[in-house]
KOLVEX-747725 format. One record per residue (C-alpha): z, x, y. Coordinates in steps of 0.2 Angstrom, whole numbers, plus 2048, in hexadecimal, padded with zeros to 3 digits. Layout:
<drenses>
ZXY
...
</drenses>
This chain:
<drenses>
B1FE8A7E2
B2EE807DC
B23E7A7CD
B1EE8C7C9
B30E917CA
B35E847BD
B27E897B2
B2EE9B7B2
B3FE937AE
B36E8A79F
B30E9B799
B41EA279A
B48E94791
B3BE97783
B40EA9782
B52EA377F
B4BE98771
B42EA6769
B51EB176A
B5BEA4762
B4EEA1754
B4DEB4751
B60EB5750
B61EA7743
B54EAF739
B5AEC1739
B6CEBD735
B66EB3726
B6AEA172A
B58E9B72A
B55EA2719
B66E9C712
B60E8A715
B4DE8D711
B4FE85700
B5AE76706
B4EE68707
B50E5B715
B40E51711
B39E58700
B29E60701
B28E5E714
B37E6671D
B46E71718
B56E74722
B51E85726
B41E7E72E
B4BE72738
B56E8173F
B46E89745
B40E7974D
B4FE74757
B4FE82764
B3DE7F76A
B40E6D76A
B50E6E774
B48E7A781
B39E6F783
B45E61787
B50E6B793
B40E7279C
B39E6179F
B4AE5B7A6
B4AE6A7B2
B38E667B8
B3BE537B9
B41E557CC
B32E5E7D2
B23E597C6
B1CE4A7BE
B1AE467AB
B0CE537A9
B16E617B1
B24E5D7A5
B1AE5D796
B12E6D79B
B23E7579E
B29E6F78D
B1AE75784
B1BE8678D
B2EE88788
B2AE84776
B1BE90775
B24E9E77D
B32E9C770
B26E9B762
B1DEAA769
B2DEB5769
B30EB0757
B1EEB4753
B20EC675B
B30EC8750
B26EC3740
B17ECF744
B24EDD747
B2DED9737
B1DED972D
B16EE9734
B27EF3734
B34EF4727
B44EF0731
B50EEB723
B5AEFB726
B5FEF4736
B5EEE1732
B62EDF720
B5FECD720
B4CECE724
B45ECD713
B33EC970D
B39EB8709
B3EEB571B
B2EEBC722
B24EB0716
B2FEA171B
B2DEA472E
B1BEA872C
B18E97722
B12EA2714
B02EA671D
B04EB8722
B09EC0732
AFAEBC73D
AF8EAA738
B0BEA7737
B0CEAE749
AFFEA274F
B07E93746
B18E9874E
B11E9775F
B08E8775B
B17E7F754
B22E85761
B16E7D76E
B15E6C765
B28E6C763
B2BE70775
B1EE6277A
B28E5676F
B38E5B778
B30E58788
B29E47782
B3AE4277D
B41E4678E
B32E3B796
B36E2D78A
B42E1F790
B53E21789
B51E1177E
B43E1A774
B4BE2C775
B5CE2776E
B55E1F75E
B49E2D75A
B56E3A75C
B64E30752
B57E2C744
B52E3F743
B65E44742
B68E36735
B5AE3D729
B62E4F72B
B74E49727
B6EE3E718
B65E4D711
B75E58713
B7FE4B70A
B74E4C6FA
B7FE586F0
B8EE4B6F3
B85E3B6F4
B79E3C6E5
B87E3F6D7
B91E326E0
B84E256DF
B81E296CC
B94E266C9
B93E156D1
B84E116C5
B78E126D4
B6DE1F6CD
B5DE156D2
B63E166E4
B65E296E2
B54E2B6DB
B4DE216E9
B56E2B6F6
B55E3D6F0
B47E476E8
B4AE5A6E4
B5AE5B6EE
B53E536FD
B4DE42704
B3CE3C6FE
B30E3870C
B32E2570A
B45E2670A
B45E31719
B3AE24722
B46E1671D
B55E20723
B4DE24733
B49E12736
B5AE0B731
B63E1873D
B57E1574B
B58E02749
B6BE03749
B6AE0D75A
B5EE01761
B69DF275D
B7ADFB762
B79DFA775
B74DE7776
B80DE2769
B8EDEC771
B8BDE4782
B8BDD377A
B9BDD6771
BA3DDD781
B9DDCE78B
BA4DC277F
BB4DCC77D
BB6DCC790
BB4DB9791
BC0DB6783
BD3DB5786
BE0DC2783
BE4DBB772
BD2DBC76B
BD1DCE772
BE1DD3769
BDBDCB759
BCBDD475A
BD4DE575E
BE0DE374F
BD1DDE744
BC8DED748
BD7DF8745
BD9DEF734
BC7DF372F
BC8E05734
BD8E0772A
BD0DFF71B
BC1E0B71D
BCCE1A71E
BD6E1470F
BC7E11704
BBDE2170A
BC3E2D6FC
BBFE1F6EF
BADE1E6F6
BABE316F9
BB0E386E9
BBBE486E5
BAFE546EE
BAEE4B6FE
BC0E476FD
BC4E596FC
BBAE5B70D
BC3E4C714
BD4E55710
BCFE65718
BC8E5B728
BD9E51728
BE3E62728
BDAE68737
BDBE58740
BEEE5873E
BEEE6A744
BE3E66752
BEEE58758
BFDE63758
BF4E71762
BEDE6476D
BFEE60773
C02E73777
BF1E7777E
BE9E66784
BF8E5E78B
C04E6C791
BF6E79794
BFFE8678A
BF2E92781
BFAE95770
BF0EA1765
BFEEA2758
BFDE90752
BFBE96740
C0DE9B740
C13E89740
C06E84732
C0DE93728
C1FE8E72B
C1CE7C725
C13E82716
C21E8F711
C2FE84715
C28E7670A
C25E826FC
C37E896FD
C3EE786FD
C33E706F0
C2EE7E6E3
C3AE816D5
C34E936D4
C38E966E6
C46EA16EC
C51E926F0
C4CE886E0
C51E776E7
C41E6E6E1
C44E606EE
C38E526EE
C2BE546FC
C30E45706
C43E4B706
C3EE5D70B
C32E57719
C3FE53727
C47E64724
C36E6C725
C32E63736
C43E6873D
C40E7A738
C2FE7A73F
C35E7374F
C42E80750
C35E8D74D
C2BE8675C
C3AE88767
C3DE99761
C2BE9E765
C2AE94775
C3BE9B77C
C35EAD77F
C24EA8787
C2AE9C794
C26EA77A3
C14EAB79C
C04EA37A0
BF2EA479C
BEBEB3793
BFDEBB792
C04EAB789
BF4EAB77D
BF7EBE778
C0AEBC775
C08EAC76A
BFAEB5761
C07EC375D
C13EB6757
C06EAF74B
C02EC0744
C15EC4743
C17EB4738
C09EB972C
C10ECB72A
C21EC5727
C1CEB9719
C12EC7712
C1FED5713
C28EDD705
C38EDC70E
C38EC870D
C2FEC86FC
C3FEC16F3
C3EEB26FE
C2BEAF702
C23EB86F3
C19EC46FD
C07EC56F8
C0AEBA6E8
C10EAC6F3
C1AE9D6EC
C13E936DD
C17E826D5
C19E796E6
C1CE666E1
C0EE5A6E5
C11E4D6F3
C16E3F6E7
C1EE4B6DA
C10E476CD
BFEE4C6CB
BF8E3A6CB
BFDE2A6D2
BF6E196CD
BF4E0B6DA
BF5DFB6CF
BEFDEE6DB
BDFDF76DF
BDCE006CF
BDBE116D7
BE2E216CF
BE6E2E6DC
BE4E406D6
BDFE516DE
BD9E4F6F0
BDBE3C6F0
BEEE3E6ED
BEFE496FD
BE4E3F707
BEEE2F70A
BFFE38710
BF4E4471B
BEBE34722
BFDE2D726
C02E3D72E
BF2E3D739
BF5E2B73F
C07E2F743
C03E3F74D
BF4E36756
C00E2775A
C0DE33761
C01E3E76A
BF9E2E773
C0AE27778
C10E3877F
BFFE3A789
C03E2C794
C15E2D795
C21E367A1
C20E45796
C0EE45795
C0CE447A8
C18E537AA
C0EE5D79E
BFEE597A8
C06E5E7B8
C0CE6F7AF
BFAE717A9
BF3E6E7BB
BFEE797C4
C0FE7F7BD
C16E857CE
C13E747D6
C1AE6B7C7
C2AE757C8
C2BE727DA
C2AE5F7D7
C39E5F7CC
C31E617BB
C3BE6C7AF
C2DE777A9
C38E8079D
C3EE70794
C2CE69793
C25E7978D
C32E7A77F
C2EE6877B
C1CE6B779
C1EE7A76E
C2BE70763
C1FE61761
C10E6B75E
C1AE75751
C20E65749
C0EE5E747
C07E6F741
C15E70734
C0FE6072C
BFEE67729
C06E76721
C11E6B716
C02E61710
BF8E7170D
C05E79702
C07E696F8
BF5E666F6
BF2E786EF
C03E786E7
C05E8A6EC
C06E946FC
C00EA5700
C01EB0710
BEEEB3710
BEBEA0715
BF3EA3726
BE9EAF72F
BE4EAF742
BD4EA673D
BDDE9673B
BE4E9674C
BD2E9A753
BCAE8C749
BD7E7F74F
BD5E85761
BC2E8375F
BC4E71758
BCFE6D767
BC2E74773
BB3E6D76B
BBAE5C76A
BC2E5C77C
BD3E62781
BDFE54782
BD4E48779
BDAE41768
BC9E3A763
BC2E4B768
BCDE5475B
BC7E4974D
BB5E4C752
BB8E5E754
BBFE60743
BB1E5673B
BA4E61744
BACE72741
BB4E6F730
BABE60728
B99E6472B
B9AE76725
BA2E70715
B93E66712
B88E75713
B8FE82706
B81E8E70B
B8AE8E71D
B9AE96717
B94EA871A
B8EEA472C
B9DE98731
BA5EA373D
B95EA8745
B91E96748
BA2E9274F
BA0EA075C
B8FE9A761
B95E87762
BA3E8C76D
B98E96779
B8BE8877A
B99E7B77D
BA1E8678B
B90E87793
B8AE76792
B98E6A78F
BA9E73793
BB3E63792
BAFE6077F
BA6E53775
BB2E45778
BBBE4B788
BCBE4478F
BC6E3B7A0
BD1E467AB
BCBE567A2
BB9E507A5
BBCE4E7B8
BC4E5F7B9
BB5E687B1
BA8E607BC
BA3E617CF
BB2E5C7D9
BB0E4B7E0
BA3E457D3
BA5E3C7C3
B97E427B7
B98E317AE
B9BE247BB
B93E2E7C9
BA1E2A7D5
BAAE347E1
BBCE3A7DF
BC2E2B7E9
BB7E1F7E1
BA9E1F7ED
B97E237E9
B93E357E5
B89E377F5
B99E337FF
B98E2380A
BA5E19813
BA6E0881A
B95E0181F
</drenses>
């Protein structure tokens, strides 16, 4: 009976996969990537998108059946889940071929029907979708049945192939600039990886994953046996290597990827500031874009010769004034909301964010802020459009001129946030986040610590706004809508609230990856919402969660990673034997 129940569960999972494939197809995402080659002549990115759902539900179905059935049952469950998903897509294909539904679903074109049906017509295409869904579900179940030492390299190798194909528009011209055209021709063919290069990339990534665990264990063992001086030397050497990599990244990446790096860096800086407010202090701020806007406009007012002030200060002279002004704005916004919590706090701060945008846009303040025309002629960060680095022979222009100060600000913000997290202030914020009434009863001045969180968060956010205005050398009110706040909050949630590495990973995932796929721009917000829903259901603590946050969001008394109870005993309980 239990096995039959799990098979029904596998069929339900297949229905979810089929619904997801239908959704991706009907909104136009699949067709948008149908011409984007992953492996030329074999696989496109659109086909990858249709392959992932049945593969994933096959894996999940096998995991659910694992407790009650053997390997055969797991394979059957995975195959069933994939076949049901492919069957639902096949039904959609037949309906779309027989009935004109474009008046309702405008994205369902003949090109989409031809692509989903493998160019073989509705009947044969439906059969192929069921067959391929079953094969993919079986593959997912087989991945679950395989030992982790085999599963991890296979998954990592496949991801490596997809990522390398996505980098083609950026990597191919960069290789040619470095006079490595032969390598470009070996790697790519017709805007995708060749079959041989795909196999090579798969083998390199899989081999690296296989070698990683034993190598890491050996290094840790040797470091553990070494003295404190050797450990300190290795730590500082690793930091130095990371710094050198970050410094040389724009020179290796080129102007296009450097622009992506600048955009990611801006959102990392904003995420670090919001992480103090939301992740540390537990204050849900949906108006964080106000601090971003204040930083941008204050910088423009102080540095632009055409602004209403006309002071034309150098950026580094104006920056302290901007930070103080943004901190004062944080106190101004934080003071009226001290008694509010949760949803009410979110709604009020959302209102403040919209008020800031409307004020900058208003005709009444147009003599100061320029209204819809904004403020132009904002001075670059270094006052010139290009800077030469004589020792290295680098010439910093465009995005590379912005990248290095932005990197400095991100490092300083991350360092300050990490020091605050484990300080007395950080512990007070954590107590407020857990239970504000109890924190106040223990002597914590919640008023002071809330205002401090708003002021610090505003100071970090204004740095992002200052860099943004100097990077564009102009500022307009349309750049500061509510979507900026939502995006930054999504980065913090996706990466893991309270986690500094999580902010970086979240920014790379939500900002960097979509920038690599220009076809993705139309569907970006749609995917943001789907990613957040999936994260809240499957991994609410985030991709790289803070340890305390991870413990909070899982079963009380059980650590999902270490498998120990809340007091350090095995999860099954146990006292002294």
